[in-house]
C-alpha positions in Angstrom: 108.5 55.5 141.1 107.6 53.5 138.1 108.6 55.6 134.5 105.7 56.2 132.3 105.8 54.1 129.1 104.4 55.1 125.6 103.8 52.8 122.4 106.0 53.3 119.5 104.2 54.9 116.8 105.4 52.6 114.0 105.6 48.6 115.8 102.9 49.9 118.5 105.6 48.1 121.1 105.7 49.8 124.7 108.6 51.6 125.3 109.7 53.3 128.5 109.5 57.1 128.3 113.1 57.4 129.3 114.1 54.9 126.4 111.9 56.2 123.7 113.1 58.4 120.9 110.4 61.5 120.9 110.0 63.6 117.9 107.4 66.0 117.6 104.8 64.5 120.0 105.5 60.9 118.6 107.4 58.1 120.3 109.8 55.4 118.8 111.3 52.5 120.4 114.2 52.6 118.1 116.1 54.5 115.0 114.8 51.8 112.8 111.2 52.2 113.5 111.9 56.3 113.2 113.3 55.7 109.6 110.7 53.0 108.6 107.6 55.6 109.6 109.1 58.5 107.9 109.8 56.6 104.9 106.1 55.6 105.2 105.0 58.9 105.9 107.1 60.9 103.5 104.6 62.3 101.3 102.4 63.3 104.3 105.6 65.0 105.8 106.2 67.0 102.8 102.9 68.4 102.1 102.7 69.4 106.0 106.2 71.2 105.2 105.0 72.9 102.2 102.0 74.2 104.1 104.1 75.2 107.0 106.1 77.4 104.4 103.2 78.6 102.6 101.7 80.1 105.7 105.0 81.6 106.8 105.1 83.4 103.4 101.7 84.6 103.8 102.5 85.9 107.3 105.5 87.5 105.9 103.9 89.5 102.8 101.1 90.6 105.0 103.4 92.2 107.6 105.2 93.9 104.5 102.1 95.2 103.0 101.8 99.2 103.1 99.1 101.2 104.3 97.9 101.9 100.7 97.9 98.5 100.1 95.6 97.4 103.0 93.3 100.5 101.8 92.9 99.1 98.4 92.0 95.7 99.6 89.4 97.4 102.2 88.0 99.3 99.7 87.5 96.4 97.2 85.9 94.2 100.0 83.6 97.2 100.7 82.9 97.9 97.0 81.9 94.1 96.7 79.4 94.5 99.4 77.9 97.4 97.9 77.3 95.9 94.7 75.7 92.8 96.4 73.7 94.8 98.5 71.9 96.8 95.7 72.1 93.9 93.2 68.3 94.3 92.6 67.9 97.7 92.4 68.5 100.0 89.5 71.7 102.5 89.0 71.2 105.3 91.7 71.8 108.1 89.0 70.3 106.9 85.9 67.9 104.3 86.7 69.0 101.5 84.6 68.4 97.9 85.4 70.1 96.0 82.9 73.6 96.6 81.4 74.7 94.6 78.4 78.0 92.6 78.0 80.2 95.3 79.4 84.1 94.6 79.8 85.2 94.4 83.3 81.5 94.0 84.5 78.4 96.5 84.2 78.2 97.9 87.8 80.3 99.9 90.1 80.0 101.2 93.9 79.8 104.7 93.1 80.5 107.3 95.8 78.1 110.2 95.8 81.0 112.5 97.6 84.3 111.3 95.9 86.8 109.4 97.9 89.5 112.2 96.9 87.2 115.2 98.0 85.7 113.2 101.0 88.3 110.6 102.2 86.3 110.2 105.5 83.4 108.9 103.9 84.9 106.3 101.9 83.5 103.7 104.0 80.1 105.3 104.5 77.4 103.0 103.7 75.0 106.2 103.0 77.8 107.8 100.4 78.2 104.8 98.2 75.5 102.8 96.0 75.5 100.6 92.9 76.0 102.7 89.8 76.4 101.6 86.4 79.9 101.9 84.6 78.6 104.6 82.1 77.4 107.0 85.1 80.3 106.4 87.3 83.3 106.1 84.9 82.3 108.1 81.8 80.0 110.6 83.3 82.2 111.5 86.3 79.5 110.0 88.8 76.6 111.6 87.3 76.7 113.9 90.5 73.6 115.7 89.5 71.2 112.8 88.8 72.9 110.9 91.6 71.8 113.5 94.3 68.1 113.1 92.9 68.1 109.3 93.1 70.0 109.6 96.6 67.2 111.7 98.0 64.7 109.3 96.8 66.5 106.4 98.1 67.6 107.5 101.6 65.9 110.9 102.1 66.8 114.6 102.1 68.0 114.7 105.9 70.6 111.9 105.3 71.8 113.5 102.0 72.4 117.0 103.8 74.2 115.2 106.7 76.5 113.4 104.1 77.0 116.8 102.1 77.8 118.7 105.9 80.2 116.0 107.1 83.9 117.5 107.0 85.8 115.8 109.7 88.9 114.2 108.6 89.6 110.6 109.1 92.9 108.9 108.8 92.3 105.2 108.7 95.2 103.0 110.3 96.2 99.7 109.2 94.4 98.1 112.1 91.2 100.0 111.0 91.7 99.0 107.2 92.4 95.3 108.5 88.8 95.4 110.5 87.2 97.0 107.7 88.2 94.5 105.0 87.2 91.6 107.5 83.9 93.1 108.4 82.9 93.7 104.7 84.3 90.3 103.6 82.1 88.5 106.4 79.1 90.7 105.5 79.5 89.4 102.0 80.2 85.9 103.0 76.9 85.6 105.4 74.8 87.1 102.2 
């Protein structure tokens, strides 16, 4: 039986597979061709090595993340989506449309029932709406006015359902990864 042949990646000469020097899917007829090829492509090879190291580092860092870090990232993606979703609406509490130059941005994703008192509603789309920084941060959510605006926006039935929800929910790391990816994709599509 005749042995298969390959072309040298450097000089393009045909070489029997048994005689070829095979290096990561490339074949060479001799060590001189291998050396010449690597000198020609050294920069590309170095870039590939750096890229591979970055990818390995990224994977290792992801494995080391704690649940709280995943929670923070999922919350960040969710809040960004809420601010985008309600971008054309007024503050749910005070009704302001425009905010002047405010350090750190003028809008927050304000929760009707706070994430501390109702962590199971942290990622509930009915529970979170665009709110100005003044109402959310400085008036502690402006809850009385928030409820009035929320009834106007989603209806009394849904508000009463939110107020009645008491089940506890512990999000696993996989849940938080999934939530982060869902809201990042929703933000990109929009």
